[in-house]
C-alpha positions, 0 to 999 in steps of 0.5 A: 854612840849618842847618850840616851835623852834620859841620861842627859835629862839627869845630868841637866838636873844635876847641873842645875842643882849643883852649879852655883854651889860648885862655882862659889866653892871654887871661887872662894878656894882660888880667889880667881873669878875667871879661873873658877868659871873655866875650872867649873865649866871644864869639870862639868864638861868632863862629868857630862862625858862620863855621866853614865858612870858618874851618876852612880858615884856616891857623891857626884858633886864631890867628883865635880869639885875635885875635878875643878880644883885639879883643873885649876891647879894644873892651870896654875902649875903650867902658868907658873912655869910659863911666867917664871914663878909669878903667883896669881893674885887673889883679890877680894874683888874677884869674890864680889858676887858671893853673898858674903859681907865685903869685909868677910870676903877679904878676911877669907881671901887672906886666909892661907890657901888650905884654910880657904879651901876647907872653908869653901868646901865645908861651909859653902859647898856643904861637904862633909869632913870626909868628902873634903878630906878626900878632895884635898888629899888630907885626913878628915881630922886635918880638915877639922884642924884647918876649919878650926884655925880658919874660924878662929882667925875670923873670930879674932878679926870679927868677934865671936858673934859674926862667925859661929 
C-alpha cells in the first residue's frame, strides 16, 4: 500500500528540520563521519517507512536519534567481531564540518564515550535530560552527572569563560 502524499509531505518537513541536528549529534557521539552518515540515513529510512505511526510519537527526533545510535552500535559490534577486536578510531578530522573550534572538537572527541554522547545529545541535539537518558538507557540524573563531568573537563582545559 502506497502512503498518502500528505504523509510524505509531513515526513519531508520533519526530515528537513531535523536532519542536520541529528547528523551532528551522531557525528559527535561516534566521531566517525561515514558511520554517522550511514546511521543517520538508515534511521531516517526506517522513520519514513513507519511515519504513519511515528508522527504521533511524542518525540520523533529522539526516536530517529536512538535508531541511528543503535544502527551505529550494531555496525560497530559486527565490525569488532570481524576485525578481531579492532576499535574504530575517533579522529578529530571526522568532525571538521561541525561549527566548533578545532581545539574544542578535539577536546570533545577525547572525552569518554558516554560523556561525548551526552554532550552530543544534550548540547548539539538539544534534547532534555529525560530524552537523553531514555536514548542512552540511563537515568536522567546520570545524564546530568555525565554532562557535569564533561563540562568540568572542558572547563579545566579551556577555562571557565569558554564552556559555560
